[in-house]
C-alpha atoms as an extended CHARMM CRD file, in Angstrom:
* protein
*
       154  EXT
         1         1  MET       CA            -20.3160000000       10.8750000000      -15.5100000000  PROA      1               0.0000000000
         2         2  LEU       CA            -19.7410000000        9.4840000000      -11.5220000000  PROA      2               0.0000000000
         3         3  ILE       CA            -15.7240000000        8.5840000000      -12.2020000000  PROA      3               0.0000000000
         4         4  GLY       CA            -13.2040000000        9.5700000000      -14.6080000000  PROA      4               0.0000000000
         5         5  ILE       CA            -13.1150000000        5.7790000000      -16.6340000000  PROA      5               0.0000000000
         6         6  ARG       CA            -10.0190000000        5.6310000000      -18.4410000000  PROA      6               0.0000000000
         7         7  GLU       CA             -7.8120000000        4.6130000000      -16.1370000000  PROA      7               0.0000000000
         8         8  PRO       CA             -9.8920000000        1.9640000000      -14.8580000000  PROA      8               0.0000000000
         9         9  VAL       CA            -10.6090000000        0.5430000000      -18.3500000000  PROA      9               0.0000000000
        10        10  GLU       CA             -7.0520000000        0.4720000000      -18.9670000000  PROA      10              0.0000000000
        11        11  HSD       CA             -6.3370000000       -1.1480000000      -15.9420000000  PROA      11              0.0000000000
        12        12  ALA       CA             -8.9810000000       -3.9750000000      -16.6670000000  PROA      12              0.0000000000
        13        13  LEU       CA             -7.7160000000       -4.2720000000      -19.7980000000  PROA      13              0.0000000000
        14        14  SER       CA             -4.1200000000       -4.7460000000      -18.5090000000  PROA      14              0.0000000000
        15        15  ALA       CA             -5.2720000000       -6.9880000000      -16.0540000000  PROA      15              0.0000000000
        16        16  PHE       CA             -7.1630000000       -9.3720000000      -18.6550000000  PROA      16              0.0000000000
        17        17  ASP       CA             -3.4220000000       -8.7480000000      -20.6970000000  PROA      17              0.0000000000
        18        18  ALA       CA             -1.1830000000       -9.8220000000      -17.8810000000  PROA      18              0.0000000000
        19        19  ARG       CA             -2.9220000000      -12.8800000000      -16.9110000000  PROA      19              0.0000000000
        20        20  ARG       CA             -3.4880000000      -14.5130000000      -20.3610000000  PROA      20              0.0000000000
        21        21  ARG       CA              0.1480000000      -13.8930000000      -20.4170000000  PROA      21              0.0000000000
        22        22  LYS       CA              0.6760000000      -16.1030000000      -17.6210000000  PROA      22              0.0000000000
        23        23  ALA       CA             -0.5630000000      -19.7110000000      -18.5740000000  PROA      23              0.0000000000
        24        24  PRO       CA              1.6530000000      -21.7920000000      -16.7310000000  PROA      24              0.0000000000
        25        25  ASP       CA             -0.2790000000      -20.4690000000      -13.4370000000  PROA      25              0.0000000000
        26        26  TRP       CA             -4.1080000000      -21.0560000000      -15.4340000000  PROA      26              0.0000000000
        27        27  SER       CA             -6.7760000000      -22.8160000000      -12.8330000000  PROA      27              0.0000000000
        28        28  PRO       CA             -8.7490000000      -25.0220000000      -15.1890000000  PROA      28              0.0000000000
        29        29  ARG       CA            -11.2970000000      -22.1730000000      -15.0160000000  PROA      29              0.0000000000
        30        30  GLU       CA             -9.1270000000      -19.8230000000      -16.6210000000  PROA      30              0.0000000000
        31        31  GLN       CA             -8.3230000000      -22.3430000000      -19.2690000000  PROA      31              0.0000000000
        32        32  ASP       CA            -11.9310000000      -22.2850000000      -20.3280000000  PROA      32              0.0000000000
        33        33  PHE       CA            -11.8940000000      -18.8800000000      -20.0410000000  PROA      33              0.0000000000
        34        34  PHE       CA             -9.1060000000      -18.1970000000      -22.1750000000  PROA      34              0.0000000000
        35        35  ARG       CA             -9.7590000000      -20.9880000000      -24.6220000000  PROA      35              0.0000000000
        36        36  GLN       CA            -13.3760000000      -18.9480000000      -25.6310000000  PROA      36              0.0000000000
        37        37  PHE       CA            -11.4730000000      -15.9060000000      -24.9660000000  PROA      37              0.0000000000
        38        38  PRO       CA             -8.2320000000      -15.6610000000      -26.3090000000  PROA      38              0.0000000000
        39        39  ASP       CA             -7.5010000000      -11.9570000000      -26.4930000000  PROA      39              0.0000000000
        40        40  ALA       CA             -8.9450000000       -8.7230000000      -25.2490000000  PROA      40              0.0000000000
        41        41  GLN       CA            -10.9230000000       -7.6080000000      -28.1610000000  PROA      41              0.0000000000
        42        42  THR       CA            -12.7030000000      -11.1900000000      -28.2080000000  PROA      42              0.0000000000
        43        43  TRP       CA            -13.5060000000      -10.5290000000      -24.0720000000  PROA      43              0.0000000000
        44        44  CYS       CA            -14.8620000000       -7.0260000000      -24.9110000000  PROA      44              0.0000000000
        45        45  ASP       CA            -16.9740000000       -8.0540000000      -27.7370000000  PROA      45              0.0000000000
        46        46  GLY       CA            -18.3670000000      -10.5590000000      -25.6090000000  PROA      46              0.0000000000
        47        47  LEU       CA            -19.2700000000       -8.5530000000      -22.3450000000  PROA      47              0.0000000000
        48        48  GLY       CA            -22.9220000000       -8.7230000000      -21.5720000000  PROA      48              0.0000000000
        49        49  SER       CA            -22.9590000000      -12.4410000000      -22.1420000000  PROA      49              0.0000000000
        50        50  ARG       CA            -23.3440000000      -14.7480000000      -19.1370000000  PROA      50              0.0000000000
        51        51  GLU       CA            -19.5760000000      -16.2130000000      -20.2230000000  PROA      51              0.0000000000
        52        52  ALA       CA            -17.9120000000      -13.0710000000      -20.5270000000  PROA      52              0.0000000000
        53        53  ASP       CA            -19.1600000000      -11.6990000000      -17.5660000000  PROA      53              0.0000000000
        54        54  SER       CA            -19.0170000000      -14.4770000000      -15.1040000000  PROA      54              0.0000000000
        55        55  ALA       CA            -15.7390000000      -15.9860000000      -15.7610000000  PROA      55              0.0000000000
        56        56  PHE       CA            -13.7790000000      -12.7570000000      -15.9840000000  PROA      56              0.0000000000
        57        57  GLU       CA            -14.3740000000      -11.4500000000      -12.8290000000  PROA      57              0.0000000000
        58        58  PHE       CA            -12.5600000000       -8.2870000000      -12.6620000000  PROA      58              0.0000000000
        59        59  LEU       CA            -15.3960000000       -5.8740000000      -12.3800000000  PROA      59              0.0000000000
        60        60  GLY       CA            -17.0570000000       -8.0140000000       -9.8400000000  PROA      60              0.0000000000
        61        61  HSD       CA            -14.2730000000       -7.9110000000       -7.7340000000  PROA      61              0.0000000000
        62        62  VAL       CA            -14.0190000000       -4.3580000000       -7.9490000000  PROA      62              0.0000000000
        63        63  SER       CA            -17.6030000000       -4.1060000000       -6.7960000000  PROA      63              0.0000000000
        64        64  SER       CA            -17.4530000000       -6.4350000000       -4.0630000000  PROA      64              0.0000000000
        65        65  GLY       CA            -14.4200000000       -5.0440000000       -3.0420000000  PROA      65              0.0000000000
        66        66  LEU       CA            -15.9850000000       -1.4110000000       -2.2300000000  PROA      66              0.0000000000
        67        67  THR       CA            -18.4930000000       -3.1330000000       -0.4830000000  PROA      67              0.0000000000
        68        68  HSD       CA            -16.5060000000       -5.4500000000        1.5160000000  PROA      68              0.0000000000
        69        69  TYR       CA            -14.2160000000       -2.1050000000        2.5640000000  PROA      69              0.0000000000
        70        70  PHE       CA            -17.2410000000       -1.0330000000        4.0950000000  PROA      70              0.0000000000
        71        71  CYS       CA            -18.4720000000       -4.3350000000        5.7550000000  PROA      71              0.0000000000
        72        72  GLY       CA            -14.7260000000       -4.7550000000        6.8640000000  PROA      72              0.0000000000
        73        73  GLY       CA            -13.8590000000       -7.9380000000        5.0440000000  PROA      73              0.0000000000
        74        74  PHE       CA            -11.7010000000       -6.5460000000        1.8730000000  PROA      74              0.0000000000
        75        75  ARG       CA             -8.6490000000       -8.5790000000        2.5450000000  PROA      75              0.0000000000
        76        76  GLU       CA            -11.0540000000      -11.7080000000        2.1920000000  PROA      76              0.0000000000
        77        77  CYS       CA            -12.1230000000      -10.4230000000       -1.4250000000  PROA      77              0.0000000000
        78        78  LEU       CA             -8.3840000000      -10.1550000000       -2.4410000000  PROA      78              0.0000000000
        79        79  ASP       CA             -8.0160000000      -13.5220000000       -1.1070000000  PROA      79              0.0000000000
        80        80  ARG       CA            -10.2610000000      -15.1510000000       -3.3700000000  PROA      80              0.0000000000
        81        81  THR       CA             -9.8380000000      -13.2950000000       -6.3010000000  PROA      81              0.0000000000
        82        82  TRP       CA             -8.6740000000      -15.3880000000       -9.2930000000  PROA      82              0.0000000000
        83        83  ILE       CA             -6.3500000000      -12.4590000000      -10.6250000000  PROA      83              0.0000000000
        84        84  TYR       CA             -3.8940000000      -13.7470000000       -8.1800000000  PROA      84              0.0000000000
        85        85  ASP       CA             -1.7950000000      -10.4220000000       -9.4130000000  PROA      85              0.0000000000
        86        86  THR       CA             -3.3060000000       -8.4510000000       -6.4100000000  PROA      86              0.0000000000
        87        87  ARG       CA             -0.4460000000       -5.6470000000       -7.3950000000  PROA      87              0.0000000000
        88        88  THR       CA             -3.1370000000       -4.9990000000      -10.6180000000  PROA      88              0.0000000000
        89        89  LEU       CA             -6.3330000000       -5.1870000000       -8.3180000000  PROA      89              0.0000000000
        90        90  SER       CA             -4.9430000000       -3.0530000000       -5.7020000000  PROA      90              0.0000000000
        91        91  SER       CA             -4.0020000000       -0.7070000000       -8.5850000000  PROA      91              0.0000000000
        92        92  CYS       CA             -7.6310000000       -0.6010000000       -9.9840000000  PROA      92              0.0000000000
        93        93  MET       CA             -9.1460000000       -0.6870000000       -6.7280000000  PROA      93              0.0000000000
        94        94  ARG       CA             -6.5220000000        2.6150000000       -5.6570000000  PROA      94              0.0000000000
        95        95  VAL       CA             -8.1360000000        4.4000000000       -8.9940000000  PROA      95              0.0000000000
        96        96  LEU       CA            -11.6610000000        3.9850000000       -7.9530000000  PROA      96              0.0000000000
        97        97  PHE       CA            -11.2290000000        4.4670000000       -4.1510000000  PROA      97              0.0000000000
        98        98  ALA       CA             -9.5390000000        7.8990000000       -5.3090000000  PROA      98              0.0000000000
        99        99  ARG       CA            -12.3460000000        8.9050000000       -7.2740000000  PROA      99              0.0000000000
       100       100  LEU       CA            -14.4760000000        8.1540000000       -4.3000000000  PROA      100             0.0000000000
       101       101  ASN       CA            -12.6570000000       10.2590000000       -1.8450000000  PROA      101             0.0000000000
       102       102  ARG       CA            -12.1590000000        7.2760000000        0.5700000000  PROA      102             0.0000000000
       103       103  PRO       CA             -9.1610000000        6.1730000000        2.4810000000  PROA      103             0.0000000000
       104       104  LEU       CA             -7.5730000000        3.0620000000        0.6170000000  PROA      104             0.0000000000
       105       105  PRO       CA             -7.6240000000        0.1980000000        2.8290000000  PROA      105             0.0000000000
       106       106  ILE       CA             -4.8400000000       -1.5470000000        0.8180000000  PROA      106             0.0000000000
       107       107  GLU       CA             -1.0780000000       -1.4650000000        2.3240000000  PROA      107             0.0000000000
       108       108  ASN       CA              1.2340000000       -0.8320000000       -0.8920000000  PROA      108             0.0000000000
       109       109  GLN       CA              4.1760000000        1.1140000000       -0.7400000000  PROA      109             0.0000000000
       110       110  ARG       CA              4.1080000000        1.0190000000       -4.7300000000  PROA      110             0.0000000000
       111       111  LYS       CA              3.3450000000        5.0500000000       -5.7310000000  PROA      111             0.0000000000
       112       112  HSD       CA              2.2130000000        3.6250000000       -9.1120000000  PROA      112             0.0000000000
       113       113  ASN       CA              1.4890000000        0.3480000000      -11.0000000000  PROA      113             0.0000000000
       114       114  ALA       CA              4.1310000000       -0.6950000000      -13.4560000000  PROA      114             0.0000000000
       115       115  ALA       CA              3.9990000000        0.7180000000      -16.5440000000  PROA      115             0.0000000000
       116       116  PRO       CA              0.5380000000       -1.2190000000      -18.1490000000  PROA      116             0.0000000000
       117       117  ALA       CA              0.4500000000       -3.3930000000      -21.3420000000  PROA      117             0.0000000000
       118       118  ARG       CA             -0.6930000000       -1.0720000000      -24.0310000000  PROA      118             0.0000000000
       119       119  VAL       CA             -3.8550000000       -3.5510000000      -24.9450000000  PROA      119             0.0000000000
       120       120  ARG       CA             -5.5050000000       -2.4110000000      -28.4050000000  PROA      120             0.0000000000
       121       121  VAL       CA             -9.4140000000       -2.9990000000      -28.4980000000  PROA      121             0.0000000000
       122       122  SER       CA            -12.1090000000       -1.2720000000      -30.3340000000  PROA      122             0.0000000000
       123       123  HSD       CA            -13.6400000000        1.8530000000      -29.5310000000  PROA      123             0.0000000000
       124       124  ASP       CA            -16.7600000000       -0.0080000000      -28.7200000000  PROA      124             0.0000000000
       125       125  ALA       CA            -15.5840000000       -2.2330000000      -26.6520000000  PROA      125             0.0000000000
       126       126  ARG       CA            -14.0010000000        0.0710000000      -24.4530000000  PROA      126             0.0000000000
       127       127  GLU       CA            -17.4780000000        1.8710000000      -24.2940000000  PROA      127             0.0000000000
       128       128  ARG       CA            -19.2780000000       -1.4320000000      -22.9360000000  PROA      128             0.0000000000
       129       129  LEU       CA            -16.9260000000       -1.9910000000      -20.2280000000  PROA      129             0.0000000000
       130       130  ARG       CA            -16.8180000000        1.5330000000      -19.2300000000  PROA      130             0.0000000000
       131       131  GLN       CA            -20.7880000000        1.1640000000      -18.8850000000  PROA      131             0.0000000000
       132       132  GLN       CA            -20.3000000000       -2.0320000000      -16.7630000000  PROA      132             0.0000000000
       133       133  LEU       CA            -17.7220000000       -0.0330000000      -14.7380000000  PROA      133             0.0000000000
       134       134  ASP       CA            -20.1220000000        3.1460000000      -14.2950000000  PROA      134             0.0000000000
       135       135  GLN       CA            -22.8090000000        0.6520000000      -13.5460000000  PROA      135             0.0000000000
       136       136  ALA       CA            -20.5000000000       -1.2810000000      -10.7710000000  PROA      136             0.0000000000
       137       137  VAL       CA            -19.6840000000        2.2210000000       -9.1850000000  PROA      137             0.0000000000
       138       138  ARG       CA            -23.8120000000        3.1610000000       -9.4060000000  PROA      138             0.0000000000
       139       139  LEU       CA            -24.7000000000       -0.1020000000       -7.6720000000  PROA      139             0.0000000000
       140       140  TYR       CA            -22.0360000000        0.5280000000       -4.9840000000  PROA      140             0.0000000000
       141       141  ARG       CA            -23.4210000000        4.1690000000       -4.1870000000  PROA      141             0.0000000000
       142       142  GLU       CA            -26.8590000000        2.5930000000       -3.8130000000  PROA      142             0.0000000000
       143       143  LEU       CA            -25.8600000000       -0.2950000000       -1.6900000000  PROA      143             0.0000000000
       144       144  GLN       CA            -23.1980000000        2.0880000000        0.3920000000  PROA      144             0.0000000000
       145       145  PRO       CA            -25.8190000000        3.2710000000        3.2050000000  PROA      145             0.0000000000
       146       146  LEU       CA            -26.8970000000       -0.5100000000        3.6060000000  PROA      146             0.0000000000
       147       147  THR       CA            -22.8950000000       -1.3320000000        3.7310000000  PROA      147             0.0000000000
       148       148  LEU       CA            -22.8640000000        1.3870000000        6.6320000000  PROA      148             0.0000000000
       149       149  THR       CA            -25.5190000000        0.5010000000        8.3660000000  PROA      149             0.0000000000
       150       150  GLN       CA            -24.4080000000       -3.5760000000        8.4280000000  PROA      150             0.0000000000
       151       151  ARG       CA            -21.2650000000       -2.0360000000       10.4010000000  PROA      151             0.0000000000
       152       152  GLY       CA            -23.5160000000       -0.3620000000       12.9060000000  PROA      152             0.0000000000
       153       153  VAL       CA            -22.7780000000        3.0510000000       11.6350000000  PROA      153             0.0000000000
       154       154  GLY       CA            -26.0170000000        4.3480000000       10.4190000000  PROA      154             0.0000000000
């Protein structure tokens, strides 16, 4: 496999759980999402459906974050995310950039993320999430020459 996937899976679940606990800050879109997917197990079970994949954009932000990094607009990607806890998102990005041996475009003095919440989900749900992460990184690998060319490198 391209990257060691266990940490990103844990971070994805932690990001879900951290946002779920901040109900007073939810946007209308998030309210709809958490009404449909009230816990991590339900969300993971729904992965692959348009609702689960489009409403919870964690994987999309990770993969577009990698692409934006090579296009020079990484900060804009963070600004647009609806996971407002950018420390959680940057922690996920840090893991993926380390696996890809790329310098991290995030200025963050924290050496590690705070202890993540231990979200319990089934092995099958984790496997679906792992496959989506793997697919996002594979897509990034395929697009990488294109993004480098857009920056005038290739």
